[in-house]
N, C-alpha and C positions, 0 to 999 in steps of 0.2 A: 766281544773280546778285548783285551787290553795288550797293545803291542809293547813288548819288553826288547830292548836292545841289548844284545850279548856282547861281551868284549873279552879279547884274549890278549893278555899283555906278554909281549915277545921282546921288549926292550925294557931295561931296568928303570925303576924309579928311585930317586934318591930319597933318604930318610927326611923326616920332617925337620926343618930348622925352626922349630917352633918353641915358644916359652911354654913351661908347663902349665902356667895359669890361664892360658888362652883356650876358649871353647869354640872358637870359629877358625876352621882349618881348610886347607886345599885337599880335598879328599882325593881327587884323580885328575889326570890329564890324559886325554884320548884324542884320537884323530881318525880321520877317514879321507880317502881319496876315491872312493867308490860312490859315485852319484847315480849310477845307472843300474847296476845289477842288485847290489844290496843282499838282503837275506830273504829267501822265499818263505812265505806263511801261507796256510790254507785257512781262510775264514769261514767258508761254508764247504764242508766235506762232501764228497759225492756219496749218492746212496749206495753205489756199489761197495765203497770202502766202509761207510760208518752207518749206513741206513738212516741217513738225515731226515729228521721229521720236517714236514711242511704243512701249512694250511693249503686246502685245495678245493676246487669246485669243477665239476664236469658240466659241459654245455653241448646244446645241439647245434648252436650257431653262434658265430661271433656278434650277430645282432642281439643276442641275449646277454653279453656281457653287461654287467652293472657299470654305472658311471664311475669314473676315477679309480677303476680296479687296479691300476698300476701304481698308485700314488702310495707314499709313506702313510698318509693320514687316512686311507682307506679302512674301514671297520670290517675286518674279517672274522669277527668273533663267531658268527654263525656258520662258518665254513667247517667242512670235515678236516680231520687231522689224519695224516697217513705218512708212512716212510717210503722215501725214494729207494730205488727206481719205480717209476709208475709205468705199468704196461700189461700186457696180457699173455706173454709167453717169454720163455727163456731167451736171453740174447748174450752171446759170447760167453755162455757158461754161467750167467748171472741170472738169478731168479727175481721177478719183480717184488718189491716190497709192498706195494698196493696195486690192486688190479684196476686197470683202466681198460674197459671193453667198449669199443665203438660198435655201432650197429649200422648196417647197410639198410637204407630206406628206398632203395630203387634209384635208377637215374644216376645222377652225379652227385647226390647229396647223402647224407648220413645223419645219425643221431649219436649223441654222445662222442662226437669226433674232435671236440675241443676240450682242453683242460688248462686250467690256471694254477700255478704253484706260487705260493708266497712264503718267504723266509725272512725273519728279522735277525739282524746281528748288530753287534756294538763295536765301534772303534773309538777309542779315547782320544787319539791324536793323529789327525790326518796329515800333519805336516811331515811325518816321517815316511809316508808312502811314496815310493818311487815310481810304481807302475801297478797295474792291475790286469787281471785276465779272467775272463768267463769262459769256461769250457762247457760244451753241451754234446750230449749224446741223444739222438732223437731219430724218429721216423714219423712223418715224411717231411714235416714243416715245424718250424719253431720260431720264437722270438724271445728276446731277453730284454729286460729293463732293470735299471738300478736307480732307486729313489726317484722313480717317475720319468727317468730319462730313458729314451730308446737307445739301447745298445746295438742291436741288430733286429730287423724285422724280416723274417723268412716265412711268413704265413701264407704267401702266395707263391704260385709256380714261377720258377726261374731256374736255369741250368745250375746256378751257383747254390741255390737254396735247397733243392730237392734231395733228399737222402732215402735211398730205398731200404738201407739196413742201418741200425743203430751201431755205432762204433764209439770207443773211448779213445780219441774224442772225434766227433764229425766236425765240429767247429771250435776254433781257439781264437777269441776276439779279445783284442787289447782295450782297455778302458781309460778314458781320460781321468787322471786323478782327481781333478776337480769335481768329479760326480760324488766322491765319497764326502760325508759330513761326520762331523764330530757327534758321538752319541749313537742313537738308533739309525740303522740303515736297513733298507728292504730290498731284497732280490726277488724279482718276479720272473718266472719262466712260464712261456705259453707253448703248449703242443697242439699239433693238428694232424689228425690221421687223414689222408686223402682217400675218399671213397669213390673217386672218379670211375665210371663204369664198374662199381662194386669194390674196387680196391682190393687189398688182401687182408684188411682187418687186422693188421699187425701195429700194435701201438708201443712206444717206449719214450720215456723223457727222463733225463737225469742231468745233473749239472754240478759244477765245482767253481768256486771263486778263490782265486789265489791273488796275493798281493806280494810285492817286494818292498822291504823296508830298509831304511837306512840303518847300517851297522857301524860300529865303532872298534872294529877289530884291527890290531896292529898288523897291517900287511905291508909288503915292500913298497917303498916309495921311490919313484923314478924321477930323475930331474925333468922338470916341465909339468909334473903333477900339480893340479890344484888341490889343496887340502882345507879341511875345516878343523880347526883345534877346539876341542870341547873341554872346558875347565869346569870341575864341579867343586863348589864351596859349600861346606856343611857348618851349620850353626847348631852346636850342641848346647847352647845356653838355654836357660828357661825363658829368656827374654828375646823380643825381636831386635835385629840390628839394622840400623838404617844408615844410609850415606857413607858406606865403606868404600874406600879406595882399593881397587884391584889392579894388578898390572900382570902383563904377560911378556917376558923379555925373550928376543930372538937374538941370534949372533949375526944375521944377515939382513936385519931390517929394523925399523924403528919399534920401540916397545909399545904395546897396545895397553890403553887405559880404559877404565870403566868405573862408575860409581854405582853400587848396588844395595838393595836392601834384602836381608834374608829374615824370614820368619823363624821363630823358635822351633829347633829340632827339624828344620827343612833343609833341602839342597837347592842351591841356585846354579843353574847351568849357564856358562858364558861362552859363546861361540865366537871364533875369531878365524877369518879367512887368511891363508898363507900359501904363497907358491915359493918353494925354496928356490934360490937363485944360484946355488953351487952344489957340487957333489961333496959327499963326505958326511961327517957326523955334526949334527946340530943339537944344541942344548937348549930347551925351552923351560923357562923358570916362571911359575905363577906365584904371585905373592898377594897376601891379604893380611892387614895389620902385621904382626910380627911372625906370621907363618908363611912358609914358602914350601914349593914342590918343584923339582926339576925332572924333566923328561927328556931322554936322548933319543933322537931319531936319525937313522942312517938314510941318506939320499943316495941312490945307486944309479946304475945305467945298464943298458943292455948292449950286447954286440955278439957277433958271431963271425965265424970264417968258414968257407966251403972249400973242399978239396975233391975234384973230379978225377977219378983214375983215367977217364977217357971222355973226351967232349965230342968225338965224332964216331958214329956207328953206321953200319948199312943194314938194310932190311929188304925182305921180299915182300910181295903183297900178302895181307892178311897174316902177318908174322909178328911176334912180340920180340922186342929188343930191350936189353937191360942197360942201364947206365948205373955205375957205382960211385958214390961219393961219401964223404964224411963231413959232418956239421960239428963245430966246436963251439962251446959257449964261451965267448971272450968277455962277457960282462961280469959284473960282481954281485949279481942276484941269481937265484935259481929261476930257470926259464923254461917254458914249454915253446917248442918251435914247430909250427905247422908248415905244410908243404902244398903247394899247387903248381899248376903247369899253364904257361901262357904261349899262344901262338899255335896250339895243336888244332888241326882240322876238326870240323864238328863230327865227323863220322869216324874218328880215330878214338881209341880208348888209352887211358893211363891210369897208373895206380903207384903210390908210394908205400914202401915198406920199411920202417914203420910210418904210419901217416903223421904221428906227432912224436917228437923226441923231448923227453923231460930230463934237462941236464942242469947239473950244478955247475958253478964257475969253473973253468978250465977242463971241463969233461967233454968227451967226444962220442958221437953216435954214428954207426954205419948205416947208410940208407941206400935202398935200390929203387930205382925208377923203372917201371915197365911200361913201355910204349907199343901199343898194337896198332899196326896200320890197317887201313880198310882194304877190301878186296878189289878196289879200283882206283887206288891211289896213283895219281900220275908219277912217272919216274922223275927224279930230281932231288935236289937238297932241300931240306926243311929246316928252319930255325925254331928251336924250342926253347923256352925260358923258364927254368924252374924259379919259383918264388918262395922265398923263405920269410915267415912272419914270426917274430917274437911275440909272446903273449901280451907284451908291453907296448907293442908297435901302435902308433897312433899318428894321425896327421890332422892338421886344421886346414880348412878349405876356404878360399876367398874367391867369390863369384866376380870375374871380370866382365863377361857379357852375360846378362841374365836371359832366361829363356823367354819366349813370347807367352808361354802358358802361364808364367809367374808374374811377368812384368810388361806384357804387351810391347816388347822391344820392337822399334820401327826400322824398316829396311827400304831401301830403293829396290824395286823388283820388276821383272818382266817375265810374262808367260809366252812360251814359244811352241811352234810346231817342232817336231823333231828335226826336219829337214832345214829349218831356219836357224837352229840353235847355234849361238856363237861361243866356241870354246875359249875365246879371249876374255870372257866376261870378268875375269878376277884380275886383270891388270891394273895397276894404279891409274894410268892415263886413259882407261877406257871411257868412251863418251856415253854416260848414263843419263844425260839430260832429259831424254824423252821417255824415262822410265817412270813408273808409278811409284807412290809411297804407300806403304801398308805395314801393319804390325803382324808379326808371327803370333800363333802358328798359321801356316798357310795350309788350306785343305777345303773339302767340299762339304763336309758334314761332321756331326758329332763322331769322335773316334776314341774309343776307350775311355769315355767319360769327359773328354776334353772338347770344347768348341773351338772352331777356327776364328781367328780375328780377321783374316783376309781370305776371301773366296778364291779358290783355285779348282776349276772344273774342267774335266777332260771330256772329249766326245770321240769314241773309238780311238783313232790314231792322232787326233787333234788336240793341241794344247797339252802335250804330255810333259813338256819341259818347263822348269821355272829356274830362274836365277835370281839371287838376292845379294845385296851389298850393304854392308853396315859399317860406317865410320865411328870409331869410338877413341876417346882418350884414356890413356892409362898413366897415372902418377904414383902408382903403388911401389912397393918394395921389389926390386929386382932379383933379391936373394931367396928365391923360392926354390923348393926341391924338384917340383914337377909342374908341368902345365898340360892340361887335357882339354879336349873338346868332346861334348856330349851331344849326340845326334839322335833325334827321332824322325825316321823317314819312312814313308810308304810310297815307293819301294827301295829307290836308289839315290845315290848322292855323290857329290864331289866337293871337297872343302879346302879352302886356301886361307892362310893368314900372311898378310903383307907379301902376297905373291908366291908364298912357298906352299907347295902341295902337302896337306896334311894326310889326306887319304882320297884315292880315287875309287869309288864304288858305283859309278854311273852306269855300269853294265853288270850283268850277272856273273857272280861267282859264288862258290860255297859259303863264303863268309860275308857277303855284301848284302843280301836280301833282307829287307826290314819291313815291319808292319805297323809303324808308328808307335812303338812302345817307348816310354820314358825310363831308361834309354836303350834303343835298339844297339848303339854302338858308343864305346867310350875309347877315344883314341888319345894316347900320350905322344907329345911331339916335342921337338927341340924347344928349350926354354928360351933360347936366344932369339926366336922368332917374334916374341912379344917385345915391342919397343916402348921406351919411355915417350910419351906424347901421342901423337895421332897414329892409329892402326887401321888396317882395312881387312875386315872379315868378309870372304866372299864364299858363297855356297850355292850349288846347283842341285836341283831334284829332278827325279824322273818317275813317272808312273808306268808300272808294268801293264802293257796292253796285249800281251801274249795270250792267244785264244780268247780275246775279249777282256781280259783283266777282270778286276772287281769293282771298278769305277770308285776307288777309294785313293785319295791323295792326302799326303801329309808331309810337312817339313817344319821342324823347329830345331833350335840349336842353343847351347850355352858353352862358355869357356870358363874353366876354374883353374886357379893355381893352388898347389898343395905344398904345405910346409910340414916336414917330417920332424917329429919330436927329437930323433936321434940327431938332428943338426946341432942341438944344444951341447953335444959333448963331442961333435965332430965325427960321428960315425956315419958312413954311407951305406945305404942298403945295397946288397950285392945282386946284381942281374947277370948271371952266367948264362951264355949262349951255348946251347948244345946243337950240333949238326947231326941230322939223321938223313942219310941218303937212302931213297927208295930205288932200288936197282931196276934197270930196264927189263921188262917182260915182254916177250914177243908170242902172240898167239891170235889166231883168227877163227872166224866161224862162216860157213857158207850157208846162206839161207835162199831156198828156191821155192817160192810160193806155188808155181805151176810146174810140174816136171813132165807132163804129157799134154800135147795140144794138138787137136784136130783143126787144122787151118782151113778156112774156107775163103780167105782173101789171098791176094798175091803175096803179102809179107806178114810176118808176125815178129814181135820183139819179146823174147823171153827175159824176165826180170830175174837176175841173179845178184843177190847182195853178198858183199863181202863185209863182215863186221870185225874190226879191229878190238880183239878181246884182250890186248896187251895193255901196257900203261905208257906207251911211247908210240910216236908216230911211225909208220912203216910204210914201205912201198911194195907193192904186189905185182908180179908178173903173170898175165893171164894167156893161156894157149888153148886153142879150140881145134878139134879134130871131127870130121863128118864121115860117116860110112857110106852114104849114098849121095854122090855129087852129080848123079844124072837127074834124079828127081828133085833135088834140094841144092840150094846155094846158101852159103854164109855170106851175108851182105857185109856185116860190120859188127864190131864189139870193142870194148875199151881194152887194150892190151896191157896198159899200165896204169894202176891206181895208186895214189898217195892218200893214205887214209890216217887222219889223226886218231889218237887213243880214244877209245869209247865211241867211236863214230863208225858210219857205214858209207859204202859207195856201191853203185849198180854197174855191173858189167854191160848190160844193155845189149844182149845178143840178138841181132836181127837175122831172120831166116826167111828165104824166098822160095816159093814152089816154081818149078820149071814147067814147061809145057809137057814134059814126059811123065809127070806124076800120075799115078793111078790110085785107085782106092785101096791098093794093096801095098803101096810104097810106105816104108818106115824110115825115117830120118833119125838116127841116133847120134847125138852131138855129145861128145866128150869135152869136159872143161877142166883144164888143170891150173891150179893157182899155187904160186911160190912166193914165200917171203923173202925179199931181197936183202934186208938189214940184219937178220938174225945171224948169230955166229954158228948156229947149228941147223941142220936141215929142218925146214919147216914148210910142208907143202900139203895140199889136199886135191881132191878130183871129185867131180860130180857129173851126172848126165842128165840131158833132157831129150825128150823123144817128140818128133813132129810127124803128123799123118795129114793125108788129104781128108778133108771133111766131106763125108757122104751123108746126105740128109737121110736119117731113117724115119720111117713112119711111127713115131713114138708118141703121136698125139691121139688119145682116145676121143671119142665123140663128145661133143658138148650139146646136152639136150636139157630140156626142162618141161615141167608139166604145169598145167593151169586148170583151175576149177573156180567155180563161183565161191565167194568167200561165206556166203550165208544162203541156204536153201531151207525150204518148207516141205520137202518131199524126201522119202526114204530112197528114191533113186534120182541120180543127177549124173550130169555129163562131166567126164574128165578128159581133157585135151592135152596133146603133147606135141613138142616142137623141136626142131634142131636150131641150135644157136647160130645166128647170123655169122659170127666170126668163125665158126667151124664151117658153116656151109660155104662160105666164100673162100676157104683155104684150099687152093687147087692142089697143093702138094701133099699135105698130110690130112686134109679135111675132106668133107663132102662125100664120105664113104660109110654114112651110118646104115647098118643093116637091120637092126631090130631094136625095140624099146621094151625093156622091163619095167612095168609100172608096179611100184610097192607102196604100201600105206601102213601107217600106224593109227591107233585111236586112243583117246584118253579115257574111254570107257565111262564118260559121264562125269569125270572128275573135275571139270572146268580147268583143263590143262595142268592139273597138279601132278598127274603121272601118265606115262604113256607105255603102250605095249611095245613089244619088239616088233621090228619090220616085218611085213609079210608080202609075199608076191601076190599081187592081184591077177595080173595076166601078162603074157609075153606076146607082144604085137609085132608083126613085121613092119617094115618101113612103109608099107602101103597104107597102113591104118593111121590115122591121126587123132582119133577119139574113141571113147567107149562109155557106156552107161554102167555106173556104179550102183549096185542094187542092194547092197548089204547094210545100208546106213540105218542108224537108230536114233530115235529122238533124244536130243540133249548130248549127243556124242560130238566130239571134234575129230576130224580125219585129217591127216597129213599125207600128201602124196609127193613121190618123187619119180623121176624118169631116169633109168640108167640105160645109156645107149651102148651098143656093141657095133665094131666096124668089121670090114673085111679081113684085117689083120688079126682079128681077135682080141684087139684093145677094148677093154670095158671101161667104161666112165666110173670115176671114183666119187660116189657121193656119200661117203661115210660121214656121219654126223651132220648131214644136211638135208634139207627138204626143199621142195619147189613151191608147193601151194598148200593151203589150209582151208578147209571147209568146216562150217559149223552147222549142223543139222538141227533145224529147230521146227518140228512139226506142231508143238503144243501152242495153242493160242494163248496170249497172255491175259491174265484176268486180274483186274483191280479189285482190291478190298476197299469198300467205300465207307467213309465215316462222315456223318453230319455234325457239324460244330454246334449242336443245340442241345438243350436239356429238355428231355421229354419229347413227345411226339406232338405236342400242340404248342405253337408259339403265336405271339402277337407281334413278332417283328416282320418287317417288310424286306429284310435281307438275310439271306441264309448262306453260310460258308460251307462248301463241300471239300473235303480232303480224301486222298485215296493213297494206297501204297501198292506197290507191284514189286515182286521179287524176280520177276522174269527179266532176263538180260535183253540188251539190244533194242530197247523200246525206242520208237520213232515218234510217237505222238499219242495224245489222248483227246477223245471228244466226249465232252460232258453233256448229258441230256436230262430234260425232265418231262413229266407228263402231269396234267392237271385233272383231277377226278377221274383218273383211269382212262384218260383220252389218248390222243396220239402223242408220240415222242417228239419233243422239240430241242434242237441243239442250243446249248448255252454258250459253249466255246469249242472251236474245232482246232485239231492238230496243235495242241499245246504240249509243251514238255514240262510245264508246272504240274505239281501234283496237289494243287488246290485251285478252286475258283469261287467266285462270289456270284450269288443269284439274286437279282432284285425282283421281288414278288410282285407280279402284275396285278393280281386279284386275289381274294380270299378264296380258300378251297383246300382240298386235300392233294398234296404234292408227292411224287416219288421221283428218284434220281437214278441214273446209272452212268457208268463210264465204259466207253469202247476204247480198248488199248489196241495199238498196232505196233508190230515189232519190224525189225529189218528184213526178216524173212517173208514178210507179207501176211503173217497171221494177224487175225483180229479176234479179240476176245471181248464179249459183253459181260460185264460184271453183274452179280446178282443185283436185282433191284433193291434199292435202299428200303429201309423202313418209311412207312407213310408218315408224313408230317402234315398236320392240319394247321393252315395259316388262317388266323382269325385276328383281325385288326379292329373290329367293330365292338365298342364296349356296349354292354347290356343296359336298357333303360328302365330297369326295375325300380320301383318306388314303394313307399309305404301306403297302405290303404288308409283312406281318409279316417280319421278318428275324431270324435266330438271335442269341441274345444272346451267343453266343461263336463265334469263328472264328479259324482260323489261316491264312486266306487273305491274300494281299497286296492284295485289292481286294474291293469289294462292290458289287453292283448294287441300285440304288434304283428299285423299280417302284411303280406307283400302282394303286389299286383304287377302285371307285365314281366312275368318271370323270364320268358324267352329262354336264353341259354345260360342263365345265371347259375354259377356253380357254388359260390359261397358269398357271404355278406358279412360286412363289418358294421355293426350297429353302435351309434354314437348317441350320446344324451347330454342334457344339460338341465339342471334343475335349481331353481331359486325360489324364494318365498314370493308370493304374490305381491305385487306393488314394489318389489325390489329388483325388477328386471334391469339388465344392463345391456348396452350394445357396444360392440358386437357380442354375439353369444359365445361363451366359452364352452367349447365341446370337450367331453370326455368320453373315451372308448368304453362301451359297455360290454362288448364281446364280439367274437368271431363265430359265425354260424354257417352250417349247410342250409340250403334252401329247405331241405326237409325238416329242419328244426323249427320252422314257423308253423303256426303263430307262436310267439315268444310272450310269455306272461310276465308283467313287470308289476311289482309292488308299488303301491302309491301312497303318499302321505298327504294328509289334510293341509289345506292352505298353501300348497306349493305349486308352482308353475313348472310343468314339464314341457321339454323340446326333444323331439326325436328325429334323427336322420339316418341314412345308410349310405354306404358305398358298396355297390354290387360289383362282383368280379365274375367273369366267366372263366372257364378252364385254361384259357390261354393267358389270363392275367389282365385282360382289358378291363377297364373301369372308367367311370366318369366321376370327376370331383364335383358332384351335384350339391349345390348349397340350398336346395329346397328342403323343407322339414315340415313335420307335423307337430302340433303342440296342443296341450290341453291343462286346464286349471282344476285341481281337486278342491272341491267345496262340499264338505260333509257336514256343515253347521247350518241348522235352520235359522231363519231370520228371528230378530226379537219381535215380540208381539206388539200390537198397536197400543196406542195410549188414549185415555180420556174418551171412551166410547159413551156416547149419549144417544138415547133412543127418543125420538119425539114424533108426535104425530103432526099433521098439518092442520088439525082442528077443523078439517072440511070433510064432510060426509056426503058421499054421493052413491046412490044405490047401494046403501048398506056396506059401502067400502070407504076406505080412507088411504091416505098415502102416509107411509111410515118413514121418517127421516133418521138415518144413522150418521152421527157426526163423530169424528175421532181425530186424533193426532197420528202422524206417521209413526212407523217402527224406525228405530234408530240404526238398523242395519244399512250397510252401504250398497248391498248388491240387489236391493229390491227390484222387482220387475212389476208386481202388481199386488192388489189386495183382493181376496176373494170372500164374498158375503154368503153365509148360509143361513137358512130359516127352517124351522119346524114348528109344528103346533104342540109338541109336547117335549119335556125335557129329555125324554129318552127315545123319541121318535127320530128316525133318520132325518138328518138335515140335508136339505136340498140347496144347491148352489143357485142363488137367485140373481147373482151379478158379480162383476168384477170392476175394479178401478185400477187405472194405471198409477203406478207409483210416480213420485216426483215432487208432490206438494207436501207442505207441512201439515196442513189442515184439510181434511177431506170429509165429503159427506155423501151418503148414497140415499137415494129416494126409492123406496119399495111402494111402487104405485098399486092403487086399488086393492089394498088388503082388505079382505072381507071381516067385517065386524063380527063380534060374538066369539072370538077365540083368545086364548092366551099364546101368544107368539114368542118363541125364543130365536134370538139372533146371535150369530157367531161371526166375527171379523178375524180373518187371519192374513199375516203378511205372506207374501210368496216372493221367494228370491229367483235368482237365474236358473237355479237347479230345480225350480219348481217344488222346492221344499217349503212347507208351511210353517209358520210360527205357532206357537201356543195360541189358542183361540181366544179371543176376548168376548164373553157372552153376556148377554142381557135379555130381558124379556119385557114385553109389554102386554097388558090385557085390554083388549078392545071389547067393552060391553056396552050394550045399548041400554041406557036409563032414560026414563021419562020423569022429568021432575021440573016442577015449576019453581023458579027461584025468584025471590023478591029482588027487585032491582035495587042496586045499592049505588052509593056514590060512585062517581066516575073512577075514583082512585082505587075503588074496590071492584070495578066492573069486571076486570080481568084478573083472575088469580094467577099470579106468577108461579110457575113451577120450578121450585127449588131442588136442586140436587146438592145437598149440603156437603159439608166437609166430609171427605172420605168417600165421594160418590162412586168413584171407580172401584173402590174396595167393596162398596155395597153392591154394586152391579156384579161384581165378582161373586158375591155371595148369592147371586140369583134370588134375592128376596123379592116376593111379588108385591105390588103396590098398585093403587088406583089413582087415576087422575080424576080430580074433582072438576065437574063442568060448571063454570060460572055463568052467570045470567047476563045475556047481553041487553042492549038498550031496547030491543023490541020484545025482550023476554022470550025470545024463541029459544027453544031448548036445542041446544046443539050437543050432540054426543062428543064428548072429548074424552081423551084418556091421557093418563100420566103415570109416570113410574115413580113410586115412592117406596121407601123402605118399609117392609112389612112391620118391622119392630117399631117404626117410628108411627106414634098414633097422633101426634099433633105436629102440624107443620107450623113452625113459628116464623110469621112473615118478618118479624122484627130481627131475627138472627142475621148477622152479617156474614157475607160469604168470605172464607179464608182464600188467600193467594196460593196456598200450597196444599197438596194432598200427601198424607204419610202413606207410604207402601213399604211393607217388609222392612222397616227400620230406616228407610231413606225417604226423602221428600221429593215429590214431583211439583215442579214450577208449572202452575196452571196457565202462566202467561207464555212461557217459551218452550215448555216440554222437557227442560233439563231435568236430570236426576241427580241429586247431591246429599251430601250429609250436612245436616243442619247444624250451623254454629250458633255462637251466643248472639250474633248480630241478626240472625234470621233473615239473611239476604241471599237472594239467588246469585251465584257466582257468574252466571252467564248473562243475564239481562238487567240485573241489579234490582229487581223487585223485591221489596221487603215486606214483612208481616206488619200490618198496621195495628 
């Protein structure tokens, strides 16, 4: 909102004395002398009046509030929008604009019990704000913030904060105007519904923000007022004006000057402070360029006169008396006169009619003052002071001695006991040299938000008094109107200035008691007591210790002078003294606490109080008469009593029994009381009666019953006795005649409800016990004994019982539970727990048995409901609990489920498997199964000759023992490893690193090379040796070579021998081969798997031929046998050939055989043997046996042999 200042012109303005061609003018002259009240404006209206819209959010707890929620800069765009008031039901006839419903969550907490409201508003100019007020209507707690500044936080409990019901308004809080800012402002209200112990779920929150702004209305000006003159200059030109000289001329002070700049079509405000120095009319003239404007202001004064028709009246108690007077406006301005009364006792009442007189100058009003006395006002004359205040009344205050709370003013002080207190402490020459120095306030603790500067503590009746002296210099104006002292005392004080008593309130009176408030007392005293130069302020304080007091002490003081504005024009405020006499009233009351007394001693004093109910002290004459002076004597009494008003005295009538008194004697004493001072007859009479005390037997028997508190039988003993105090009373006791034994039962409700009392039996005094046979299990029984005596007096046992017995016949049984999973475990420690619902348990014994043998204790007489069991050996275990109760019952629990303890791991392993196999699968079987329950099979597989250490294991699968044997597929040329971990049903297992392995080899070896079959050329007995020579197979896993022979190509070959592998060149001699046959030989390589390679086959024909051969040259004597190029290939064709037998030197015919190619008809001895043999497109090196592809250089890559 934008604040606009309204003005009302009540004094004329002169016309412009301006040139027609000027566009800059003095547009107005205004003033104000109101710097406090101003004009009231509402910037945020209440929801009750306007349904004001707020941003709001409801929370479960203040911990949920977002950060910076109270700041102007907080972003509340996502919040809800609602109209105030916020609540859940009608309040003071107003309906909520937005529902806020809290929810009880049990205990002392709730949900949706907090709400935050945010409202933005705009102020254009904060400088015109004089004051601000936030009003709040709420239940139960609230807080208010403005622009992030806390105005009040009442979100927690305190007597000041809590409001049970919402009212318009619960709180009315003033705001520091510095909190407002130009532009956007934010008001934040917080509400909290208290749901302590459920609360009442009533919510309400509404608010209003009001400000008071400076106004410029022409209101009366009183001499002494401070004014602000506001001159408005307007520039009507199209151009800005700069450095313009302006003046404001006064008649009673120097002219004010200013140089100003005015923008085009704008107004410039110029403010000048002025305090008029004389009464009458003042002309103020403002000038700019050739323009001027004059304003006339009248400076007035106030005054009044009073005329009382009577200043003295009389009154009775609790009576209203009227004083009549007139008030006349003697000033020159309209005035409102208000009235108050000073000096009236606190319990009196007064009222002025009218309470305010609105008078024009020279006008008069009739006023009535009604004064009502209290019903206990002491008789005497009372001075009352009517106070009349003009609406223009004001005074300035000057502090002469500052309070300790504001300035820590120092004193010389001493703390006293009451008996030591020196009443001369205030005199100028008093010796205070041994006193202490300390600053006021003096006190024992925080009081009303103030902290003491000097400690003053009392202890019961000790240190209850304090005296303090303060010397100060005064050099101020002596022409002040009033001087007063302000005192904050808890509880009493006495004050002096320069030896003059200001006020004595060191003892109790209706107007003296204080509680340390600032200020408890404001006392105006004689202005002449304050001297120029050095002054002595002396004050004493006393703490009230009556009935213990409250252990709070406080003393602080300040002195102020006051200057009345009316002094400026010579008017003195009128303080008229009225006298009201309260007439004497005589009355009294007699109070007799005991009017009849049976006297068992020689003397007795009757207390008879006389209470003075009048309002003045009175004297009372007392007369006593006795009807029986033989049996009784009046020893003494107070014959005359002087009693102050509202107090009492005791007659103290003492009576004595004579020796002639009997139980039938009655002493009737008449007491007459007469008021001595009353002018009319005032008397009263009362009676008291005395008798001989005869002790009657009024004492019924005192008995009690006993029984055991806990039994385990349906029949039990009940015993009864006479109380010792009764048995030993020889006068009224020791006469018990019978005992009535009664009982009640709870019917098994565990004491929750009880039956009505029933009589069990009536026993004579000769019996002292009996057996109660009606008990039931689980019931409680209460018994009481009611005794009767010879006088017929019966003992009163109403709502009482003597003894209680609980019948517990049932044995307690525990419900046992083993803290294990399943009934088989591999743990050697078992925890057993149990629960029992039976009451009065005294202990538990835990037992176990092994393999259904004898029971053995684990733990005895424990109150714990669990135990741990360390298993000694493996086996089957069972457990039970024996429970004992207070009644002596024992219950054995059901035997627990069996649990088998097995801590030994199985030693199962894989049956041995061959290290080598050519199979496509393998069966894994187990041995040493024992109690194995399941097995985890692990494997590792790598290519042969690529093994690594350690072995990397993979899980193959989990199996039951019944799943074995397990068949596993195999792949050729791989090395397999297998191992297992065997588990028994208890989970025991060994991490065994032993394993089985196998190698899969499904490839037969390569065949041998270069098979040559020759004979030895020796014949013996028609046999010869045949030699087979060959090169080894190139396979790496050879074990041996196997040689087969047959006599026909298709005949079954017979193994004739084997050779171990390992050599590159091998030969085998077939001994004593019978001549005359064609023999076929096969050589195969045999590997580790006993797989045979392709056979390499050849044959040889052994024939016997008789031929004489002519001897040739030596170089031809032996024909070499050539196996030409491709001999292996020829052998493989199995072509038959003959060896030709050459002739030796002796020409003996020696049968020899040789293998030649059947297709080769001529053996060319001149043909040179090749170093290579071609086979299937590749070449075999005859030197080293390597196979290779022939290149252009025809060289063996292995050994370097080349074709020549």
